[in-house]
C-alpha positions as CSV (number, residue, x, y, z in Angstrom):
1,X,0.0,0.0,0.0
2,X,1.8,3.1,-1.1
3,X,2.1,6.2,1.0
4,X,2.8,9.6,-0.5
5,X,5.0,12.0,1.6
6,X,5.3,15.6,2.3
7,X,7.5,16.6,0.7
8,X,29.1,24.7,-11.1
9,X,31.6,24.9,-11.3
10,X,34.6,23.8,-9.4
11,X,35.5,26.3,-6.7
12,X,39.0,26.3,-5.3
13,X,39.1,27.5,-1.9
14,X,42.7,26.5,-0.6
15,X,43.3,27.8,2.9
16,X,46.9,29.1,3.1
17,X,47.2,27.4,6.6
18,X,47.3,24.0,4.9
19,X,50.2,24.7,2.4
20,X,53.5,24.0,3.6
21,X,57.1,23.5,2.1
22,X,58.0,20.1,0.8
23,X,61.4,19.4,2.2
24,X,62.9,17.0,-0.4
25,X,59.4,15.3,-0.8
26,X,57.0,13.6,1.7
27,X,58.5,10.4,3.1
28,X,56.1,7.6,3.9
29,X,58.2,5.9,6.3
30,X,61.0,5.1,3.9
31,X,58.9,6.2,1.1
32,X,59.6,8.8,-1.7
33,X,56.4,10.6,-2.5
34,X,56.3,12.7,-5.6
35,X,52.9,14.2,-6.8
36,X,51.4,13.0,-10.0
37,X,51.3,15.2,-13.2
38,X,50.5,14.8,-16.8
39,X,53.6,16.1,-18.4
40,X,57.4,15.9,-18.1
41,X,59.6,13.2,-16.5
42,X,62.2,15.1,-14.7
43,X,62.1,16.7,-11.2
44,X,61.6,20.5,-11.6
45,X,64.6,22.6,-10.4
46,X,63.9,25.4,-8.0
47,X,65.6,28.8,-8.6
48,X,66.7,31.0,-5.7
49,X,64.1,33.5,-6.7
50,X,61.2,30.8,-6.3
51,X,62.7,29.9,-2.7
52,X,61.4,33.1,-1.6
53,X,57.8,32.6,-2.5
54,X,55.0,31.4,-0.3
55,X,55.7,27.6,-1.2
56,X,59.4,27.0,-1.0
57,X,60.9,23.8,-2.2
58,X,64.4,23.2,-1.2
59,X,67.1,20.4,-1.5
60,X,67.1,17.8,1.2
61,X,69.7,15.1,2.0
62,X,69.4,11.8,0.1
63,X,67.3,9.4,2.1
64,X,68.7,6.0,3.3
65,X,68.1,3.0,1.1
66,X,64.5,1.8,1.5
67,X,63.9,-1.6,3.2
68,X,62.6,-4.4,1.1
69,X,58.9,-3.8,1.9
70,X,59.0,-0.1,0.8
71,X,56.7,1.6,-1.6
72,X,57.6,4.3,-4.0
73,X,54.8,6.4,-5.2
74,X,56.3,8.2,-8.2
75,X,55.1,10.4,-11.0
76,X,56.5,13.2,-13.4
77,X,57.4,15.9,-11.2
78,X,57.1,17.6,-7.6
79,X,54.3,20.0,-7.6
80,X,55.2,23.3,-6.0
81,X,51.7,23.7,-4.6
82,X,51.4,20.6,-2.4
83,X,50.7,19.5,1.1
84,X,53.0,18.2,3.9
85,X,52.3,15.8,6.6
86,X,55.0,14.6,8.9
87,X,55.8,10.7,8.8
88,X,53.8,8.7,11.2
89,X,55.4,5.2,11.7
90,X,53.3,2.7,13.6
91,X,53.9,-1.1,14.4
92,X,52.0,-3.8,12.4
93,X,49.0,-5.4,14.0
94,X,48.6,-9.1,14.3
95,X,46.6,-10.5,11.3
96,X,43.0,-11.4,12.0
97,X,39.6,-10.2,10.9
98,X,37.6,-8.2,13.3
99,X,33.7,-8.0,13.5
100,X,31.5,-6.3,15.8
101,X,28.1,-8.3,15.5
102,X,25.0,-7.9,17.9
103,X,22.7,-10.5,19.3
104,X,19.7,-11.3,17.0
105,X,16.9,-8.9,17.9
106,X,14.7,-10.1,20.8
107,X,10.9,-10.6,20.6
108,X,9.1,-7.5,22.2
109,X,5.8,-7.7,24.0
110,X,3.6,-5.0,22.6
111,X,2.0,-4.4,25.9
112,X,5.5,-3.5,27.6
113,X,7.3,-2.1,24.5
114,X,4.8,-1.0,21.7
115,X,7.3,1.3,20.0
116,X,10.2,0.2,17.8
117,X,12.7,2.9,16.5
118,X,15.7,2.6,14.1
119,X,17.9,4.3,11.8
120,X,17.9,3.2,8.1
121,X,20.7,1.5,6.7
122,X,21.7,1.4,3.1
123,X,25.0,-0.4,3.4
124,X,25.6,-3.7,1.5
125,X,29.2,-4.7,2.8
126,X,27.8,-7.7,4.8
127,X,26.3,-9.4,1.8
128,X,29.5,-9.1,-0.4
129,X,31.7,-10.2,2.5
130,X,29.4,-13.2,3.3
131,X,29.6,-14.0,-0.5
132,X,33.3,-14.1,-0.2
133,X,33.3,-16.7,2.7
134,X,30.8,-18.7,0.9
135,X,32.8,-18.8,-2.3
136,X,35.7,-20.0,-0.3
137,X,33.7,-23.0,1.0
138,X,33.2,-21.6,4.4
139,X,30.3,-20.2,6.4
140,X,30.9,-16.5,7.5
141,X,31.2,-15.7,11.2
142,X,27.8,-14.9,12.6
143,X,29.0,-11.5,13.8
144,X,29.8,-10.7,10.1
145,X,26.1,-11.1,9.0
146,X,23.7,-8.2,9.1
147,X,20.5,-9.3,7.6
148,X,19.3,-5.8,6.8
149,X,22.4,-5.5,4.5
150,X,21.5,-8.7,2.7
151,X,17.9,-7.4,2.1
152,X,19.0,-4.1,1.1
153,X,21.6,-5.5,-1.6
154,X,18.6,-6.0,-4.0
155,X,16.1,-3.8,-5.5
156,X,12.2,-4.2,-5.2
157,X,9.2,-3.1,-7.0
158,X,8.5,0.0,-5.1
159,X,6.6,3.0,-6.4
160,X,8.7,5.9,-7.7
161,X,8.6,9.4,-5.9
162,X,6.6,11.9,-7.7
163,X,8.8,14.9,-7.0
164,X,12.0,16.0,-5.2
165,X,10.0,17.6,-2.5
166,X,9.1,14.0,-1.4
167,X,12.4,12.5,-1.7
168,X,11.2,8.9,-1.3
169,X,8.0,6.9,-1.3
170,X,6.9,4.5,1.5
171,X,5.4,1.3,0.8
172,X,3.9,-1.1,3.3
173,X,2.4,-4.5,2.7
174,X,1.7,-7.7,4.8
175,X,1.9,-11.5,4.1
176,X,2.0,-14.7,6.2
177,X,5.3,-15.9,7.4
178,X,6.7,-18.9,5.4
179,X,8.6,-20.3,8.5
180,X,5.9,-19.8,11.2
181,X,2.2,-20.3,10.5
182,X,1.4,-18.2,13.7
183,X,2.8,-15.0,12.5
184,X,2.8,-12.4,9.8
185,X,5.6,-10.4,8.0
186,X,5.1,-6.6,7.6
187,X,7.4,-5.0,5.0
188,X,8.2,-1.3,5.0
189,X,9.9,-0.1,1.7
190,X,11.4,3.2,0.9
191,X,12.5,4.2,-2.7
192,X,14.5,7.4,-3.2
193,X,14.1,9.5,-6.5
194,X,16.8,9.0,-9.3
195,X,19.0,11.8,-10.5
196,X,19.5,12.1,-14.3
197,X,23.3,12.4,-15.2
198,X,22.8,16.0,-16.3
199,X,21.3,17.0,-13.0
200,X,24.1,15.7,-10.9
201,X,25.7,18.3,-8.7
202,X,29.4,18.9,-9.0
203,X,31.6,16.4,-7.1
204,X,34.8,17.0,-5.0
205,X,36.1,13.5,-4.3
206,X,39.1,12.6,-2.4
207,X,40.3,9.0,-3.0
208,X,42.1,8.0,0.1
209,X,44.1,4.9,-0.5
210,X,45.8,2.4,1.8
211,X,49.1,1.6,0.2
212,X,50.6,-0.3,3.2
213,X,52.2,-3.6,3.2
214,X,49.0,-5.5,4.2
215,X,47.4,-4.2,0.8
216,X,49.8,-6.1,-1.4
217,X,47.7,-9.2,-2.2
218,X,45.8,-9.4,-5.5
219,X,42.4,-8.8,-3.8
220,X,43.5,-5.5,-2.2
221,X,45.5,-2.7,-3.9
222,X,45.0,-4.1,-7.5
223,X,41.4,-4.2,-7.0
224,X,41.2,-0.9,-5.4
225,X,42.8,0.6,-8.4
226,X,40.3,-1.1,-10.7
227,X,37.3,0.2,-8.6
228,X,38.6,3.7,-8.3
229,X,39.7,3.9,-12.1
230,X,36.0,2.8,-12.9
231,X,34.5,5.5,-10.7
232,X,37.0,8.0,-12.4
233,X,35.5,7.2,-15.8
234,X,31.9,8.2,-14.6
235,X,32.8,11.7,-13.6
236,X,31.8,14.8,-15.5
237,X,33.7,18.0,-16.4
238,X,32.5,19.5,-13.3
239,X,33.8,17.1,-11.2
240,X,37.2,16.9,-9.4
241,X,39.3,14.1,-7.8
242,X,42.3,14.1,-5.6
243,X,44.3,11.1,-4.4
244,X,45.8,10.8,-1.0
245,X,47.8,7.7,0.0
246,X,49.1,6.5,3.5
247,X,51.5,3.9,4.7
248,X,54.0,5.0,7.3
249,X,52.9,8.5,6.6
250,X,50.3,10.2,4.4
251,X,50.8,12.3,1.3
252,X,49.0,13.8,-1.7
253,X,49.9,12.3,-5.0
254,X,47.2,13.9,-7.3
255,X,45.9,17.4,-7.0
256,X,42.3,18.0,-7.9
257,X,41.7,17.1,-11.5
258,X,38.8,15.7,-14.0
259,X,41.3,14.2,-16.3
260,X,40.6,10.4,-16.3
261,X,44.1,9.8,-17.8
262,X,45.8,11.6,-15.1
263,X,43.7,9.7,-12.6
264,X,44.5,6.2,-14.0
265,X,48.1,7.2,-14.4
266,X,48.5,8.2,-10.8
267,X,46.5,4.9,-9.7
268,X,48.8,2.7,-11.8
269,X,51.9,4.1,-10.3
270,X,51.0,3.0,-6.8
271,X,52.5,-0.1,-5.1
272,X,52.2,-1.5,-1.6
273,X,54.8,-1.5,1.3
274,X,55.3,-0.3,4.9
275,X,53.2,0.0,8.1
276,X,49.7,1.8,8.3
277,X,48.9,5.3,9.5
278,X,45.4,5.6,8.7
279,X,44.4,8.4,11.0
280,X,46.9,10.6,9.4
281,X,45.6,9.7,6.0
282,X,41.9,10.5,6.8
283,X,43.1,13.9,8.4
284,X,45.0,14.8,5.3
285,X,42.2,13.8,3.1
286,X,39.7,15.9,5.1
287,X,42.0,18.9,4.9
288,X,42.2,18.6,1.0
289,X,38.4,18.2,0.7
290,X,37.8,21.2,2.8
291,X,40.3,23.2,0.9
292,X,38.5,22.4,-2.3
293,X,35.2,22.4,-0.9
294,X,32.2,23.0,-3.5
295,X,29.3,24.7,-2.0
296,X,26.1,23.0,-2.9
297,X,28.0,20.1,-4.5
298,X,29.1,16.6,-3.2
299,X,32.1,16.9,-1.0
300,X,33.3,13.3,0.0
301,X,36.1,11.3,1.1
302,X,36.2,7.6,-0.4
303,X,38.5,5.4,1.8
304,X,39.8,2.2,0.3
305,X,41.5,0.0,2.7
306,X,41.4,-3.5,4.4
307,X,40.7,-1.6,7.7
308,X,44.0,-2.4,9.3
309,X,44.6,1.0,10.8
310,X,46.8,0.1,13.5
311,X,45.3,2.7,15.9
312,X,44.6,2.1,19.6
313,X,41.2,2.7,21.3
314,X,41.9,6.3,22.3
315,X,43.1,7.1,18.7
316,X,39.8,5.5,17.4
317,X,37.8,7.6,19.5
318,X,39.6,10.8,18.2
319,X,39.2,9.4,14.7
320,X,35.4,9.2,15.1
321,X,35.2,12.7,16.6
322,X,37.2,14.1,13.6
323,X,34.8,12.2,11.1
324,X,31.7,13.6,12.9
325,X,33.1,17.1,12.9
326,X,33.7,17.1,9.2
327,X,30.4,15.5,8.6
328,X,28.7,18.5,10.3
329,X,30.8,20.6,7.8
330,X,29.4,18.9,4.9
331,X,32.1,16.4,4.1
332,X,30.9,12.8,4.2
333,X,32.8,9.3,4.2
334,X,32.4,6.3,2.1
335,X,34.3,3.2,3.0
336,X,35.2,0.5,0.6
337,X,36.6,-2.7,2.3
338,X,39.0,-5.2,0.4
339,X,40.9,-8.4,1.2
340,X,41.1,-11.2,3.7
341,X,43.2,-12.1,6.8
342,X,43.4,-8.9,8.6
343,X,40.1,-7.2,7.5
344,X,38.7,-4.9,10.0
345,X,35.1,-4.8,9.1
346,X,34.0,-3.5,12.5
347,X,35.9,-0.2,11.9
348,X,35.0,0.0,8.4
349,X,31.3,-0.1,9.0
350,X,31.3,2.2,12.2
351,X,33.3,5.1,10.8
352,X,31.1,5.2,7.5
353,X,28.1,5.4,9.8
354,X,29.7,8.4,11.6
355,X,30.6,9.9,8.5
356,X,27.1,9.9,7.0
357,X,28.3,7.8,4.3
358,X,27.9,4.2,3.2
359,X,30.0,1.0,3.4
360,X,30.6,-1.6,0.7
361,X,32.9,-4.6,0.5
362,X,34.6,-5.0,-2.8
363,X,35.2,-8.7,-3.5
364,X,35.4,-8.5,-7.4
365,X,35.8,-6.2,-10.2
366,X,32.2,-6.9,-11.0
367,X,31.2,-5.7,-7.5
368,X,33.2,-2.6,-7.9
369,X,31.3,-2.0,-11.1
370,X,28.0,-2.4,-9.3
371,X,28.8,-0.1,-6.4
372,X,30.8,2.6,-8.1
373,X,29.5,2.3,-11.7
374,X,25.8,1.1,-11.9
375,X,25.0,2.6,-8.4
376,X,27.3,5.6,-8.4
377,X,24.2,8.0,-7.9
378,X,23.2,6.2,-4.9
379,X,26.9,5.9,-3.5
380,X,27.5,9.7,-3.8
381,X,24.4,11.9,-4.0
382,X,22.4,12.2,-0.9
383,X,18.7,13.1,-1.3
384,X,17.6,12.5,2.2
385,X,19.6,12.6,5.5
386,X,19.0,11.6,9.2
387,X,16.1,9.2,8.2
388,X,14.4,7.4,11.0
389,X,11.7,5.0,11.1
390,X,9.3,4.4,14.1
391,X,6.4,1.9,14.3
392,X,3.9,1.8,17.1
393,X,2.0,-1.4,17.4
394,X,-1.4,-1.5,18.8
395,X,-1.4,-4.1,21.6
396,X,-5.2,-4.8,20.9
397,X,-4.3,-6.2,17.5
398,X,-0.5,-7.1,17.7
399,X,0.7,-8.8,20.8
400,X,4.3,-9.6,20.0
401,X,6.9,-8.5,17.3
402,X,10.5,-8.5,16.4
403,X,12.5,-6.4,13.7
404,X,14.4,-8.8,11.4
405,X,18.1,-7.1,11.5
406,X,19.0,-3.5,12.1
407,X,20.3,-4.6,15.6
408,X,23.2,-2.1,15.4
409,X,20.8,0.6,14.1
410,X,18.3,0.7,17.0
411,X,17.4,4.0,18.4
412,X,15.7,5.2,21.8
413,X,12.0,6.1,21.3
414,X,12.9,9.7,22.3
415,X,15.6,9.9,19.6
416,X,12.9,9.9,16.8
417,X,11.8,13.5,17.5
418,X,15.2,14.8,18.3
419,X,16.8,16.4,15.2
420,X,20.2,16.4,16.9
421,X,20.3,12.5,16.8
422,X,22.3,11.3,13.8
423,X,20.7,8.8,11.6
424,X,21.4,7.0,8.2
425,X,21.1,8.9,4.7
426,X,19.4,7.8,1.6
427,X,21.1,8.3,-1.8
428,X,19.5,8.9,-5.3
429,X,17.7,5.8,-6.3
430,X,18.5,4.0,-3.0
431,X,16.0,1.5,-1.6
432,X,15.7,0.7,2.1
433,X,13.5,-2.2,3.2
434,X,12.6,-3.3,6.8
435,X,10.6,-6.5,7.7
436,X,8.9,-6.9,11.1
437,X,7.6,-10.4,12.1
438,X,4.3,-10.0,14.2
439,X,2.0,-12.1,16.2
440,X,-1.8,-11.0,16.2
441,X,-3.2,-10.6,19.6
442,X,-5.2,-13.9,20.6
443,X,-2.9,-16.3,18.7
444,X,0.1,-18.5,19.8
445,X,3.3,-16.4,20.0
446,X,6.9,-17.0,21.0
447,X,6.1,-15.8,24.7
448,X,3.2,-17.4,26.6
449,X,0.6,-14.9,28.1
450,X,1.4,-13.7,31.5
451,X,-0.8,-14.6,34.4
452,X,-1.2,-11.1,35.7
453,X,-1.0,-9.1,32.5
454,X,-3.6,-6.3,32.0
455,X,-5.9,-6.3,29.1
456,X,-5.1,-3.7,26.4
457,X,-5.9,-0.2,27.3
458,X,-9.1,1.5,26.2
459,X,-7.1,3.7,23.7
460,X,-5.9,0.5,22.0
461,X,-9.3,-1.2,22.0
462,X,-10.9,2.1,20.6
463,X,-8.5,1.9,17.8
464,X,-9.1,-1.9,17.0
465,X,-9.2,-1.1,13.2
466,X,-5.5,0.2,13.5
467,X,-2.7,-2.4,13.7
468,X,0.2,-0.1,13.6
469,X,1.3,3.3,13.1
470,X,4.3,4.0,11.1
471,X,6.2,7.3,11.2
472,X,9.4,8.5,9.1
473,X,11.4,11.4,9.7
474,X,14.0,12.9,7.3
475,X,15.7,16.0,6.4
476,X,16.4,17.5,3.0
477,X,20.2,17.3,2.1
478,X,20.9,20.9,3.3
479,X,17.9,21.2,5.9
480,X,18.4,21.3,9.7
481,X,14.8,20.6,10.6
482,X,13.2,17.1,9.9
483,X,9.9,16.4,8.1
484,X,7.4,13.8,9.1
485,X,5.6,11.1,7.1
486,X,3.2,8.8,8.8
487,X,0.7,6.2,8.0
488,X,-1.7,3.7,9.6
489,X,-1.6,0.0,9.0
490,X,-5.1,-1.2,9.2
491,X,-6.1,-4.4,11.0
492,X,-8.0,-5.8,7.9
493,X,-4.7,-6.3,5.9
494,X,-3.7,-9.0,8.2
495,X,-7.0,-10.8,7.9
496,X,-6.6,-10.6,4.0
497,X,-3.0,-11.5,4.0
498,X,-1.8,-14.5,2.0
499,X,1.8,-16.2,1.5
500,X,4.3,-13.8,0.0
501,X,4.5,-13.8,-3.7
502,X,6.8,-12.4,-6.2
503,X,8.9,-9.4,-5.1
504,X,7.8,-9.9,-1.5
505,X,8.7,-13.6,-1.4
506,X,12.2,-12.9,-2.8
507,X,12.8,-10.4,0.1
508,X,11.6,-12.8,2.6
509,X,13.9,-15.4,1.2
510,X,16.7,-13.1,1.6
511,X,15.7,-12.4,5.1
512,X,15.5,-16.0,6.0
513,X,18.9,-16.6,4.4
514,X,20.4,-14.0,6.6
515,X,18.8,-15.3,9.8
516,X,19.9,-18.8,9.1
517,X,23.6,-17.6,8.7
518,X,23.0,-15.8,12.0
519,X,21.9,-18.9,13.7
520,X,18.4,-17.5,14.6
521,X,16.6,-20.0,16.8
522,X,13.2,-18.6,15.7
523,X,13.4,-19.8,12.2
524,X,11.8,-23.0,13.3
525,X,12.7,-25.9,11.0
526,X,13.1,-23.7,7.9
527,X,16.2,-24.6,5.7
528,X,18.1,-23.4,2.8
529,X,16.4,-25.5,0.6
530,X,13.2,-23.9,1.8
531,X,14.8,-20.4,1.0
532,X,15.6,-21.5,-2.5
533,X,12.0,-22.5,-3.1
534,X,10.6,-19.3,-1.5
535,X,12.8,-17.2,-3.6
536,X,11.7,-18.9,-6.9
537,X,13.4,-18.8,-10.3
538,X,14.9,-15.5,-11.1
539,X,16.2,-13.9,-14.3
540,X,18.3,-11.1,-12.6
541,X,21.9,-11.8,-12.5
542,X,22.3,-10.7,-8.9
543,X,19.3,-12.7,-7.9
544,X,20.4,-15.7,-9.7
545,X,23.7,-15.4,-7.9
546,X,21.9,-15.3,-4.6
547,X,20.3,-18.6,-5.4
548,X,23.8,-20.0,-5.9
549,X,25.1,-18.5,-2.7
550,X,22.2,-20.0,-0.6
551,X,22.9,-23.4,-2.1
552,X,26.7,-23.0,-1.1
553,X,25.5,-22.0,2.5
554,X,23.2,-25.0,2.6
555,X,26.2,-27.2,1.7
556,X,28.6,-25.7,4.2
557,X,26.0,-25.9,7.0
558,X,24.2,-29.4,6.7
559,X,22.1,-28.9,9.7
560,X,20.1,-26.2,7.8
561,X,20.5,-27.8,4.4
562,X,17.3,-29.6,4.2
563,X,16.4,-32.4,1.9
564,X,16.7,-35.1,4.6
């Protein structure tokens, strides 16, 4: 049931405080860092007259020979207008992957907790990362699975928004639950409006690339180059890209340009080596993004790394504070995760959340094309920010409920009306899907009735025709005050509900797939074979791949495989 809601140019603003002399080049540990340029092959000589200008470039002693695991970022000449960050050398961290999963959402008694509030999530990293595990013949760690990111990896048949004043539509439908005959599924779907290529605002993008030693494997830095080169080819004349790299220290290797050839050449010259100073890299990237800020445009840092930042807890807190400060100034952060072994997914997802950006895991060139090519508008162009959903269930109609996924996006009830509380953003063309599993009052639920429980209050029984009140809050990209959209889900839709079909059936299948991988005890005796049957035959490439991944999950998890 659809719900209608309420509603360049490149500016170079370099602050003088950020420019400093390059004393013989920026050292990345034992790294020689030269800024990329399109012409010439010799280092430019500096005259004595030039040495008296604001940007002085002076000779420096020859550095000691680099160790075997060094990286040289080289190009044509040293640019006289460049940035300097002192070297930061940090020890290597033990190799292991890190996740920060939450417990499966518990069942709520409507009489005690009638209101559910959460922030939207448009990340897809958990789906691609899970795919990587399954293709290697392993089940993913349960903490690596976030069911909402599984569901939101796919597109559904939601109504298009009618205008930009209402940046997304809200679609609500109900079906019986395939894995529990006593419950129903209530799906809430949002769809953002699309932006035509000629309507895209100008973009000031800073590619922040980890070139430390841990990025040397084929599934890391080489794939990063492919991903960012693909994004560069999608840019227009009004867009600008800078490239910052970090290993033992951080440095600028490409000043703002819209030349695809220059961007590709700079990317191709990067090699991996040394330790990791991610905090210094992010700080420099934000400085460059600020110095080249485009008012009314997209100002974003795109971080590509395996997440092995080698920062301690106190440094991480300072990192989050810096990301939030820049977010409030209009510079957002997207994180792209790569590789295996020492992958720090917990950090990647968290800092993207704090930076009002999105997180994706890139496990193949095909995924890179999907995220940074096919879905570039969704990745870069925000159409609504701080989007929150709140559902109040009527205890006279719904006795129990649980939200499938969104465990790390839960908000307090009072956060919904508080515009100071940060929440998720929606990009152009983005879709967000949330599924509740609910128990009608008077039927068998997960929790047995309490002996001394009161009957529903008069306010609930007086509105017996209403099953739930769904509310959404959002801000326009440049707004500071939120707007409200609300709708009532009537009780009769549950009486008319049938088994999910078509698009809804596929969404329910993906939800079941995620919950099975999470080890959800309330999936009854549902199996991966049942997931495949529910999803049905598909013609879309990504949906066909889902069926293959589900079969791999069943093979890796015989208990949930099905088929005897």
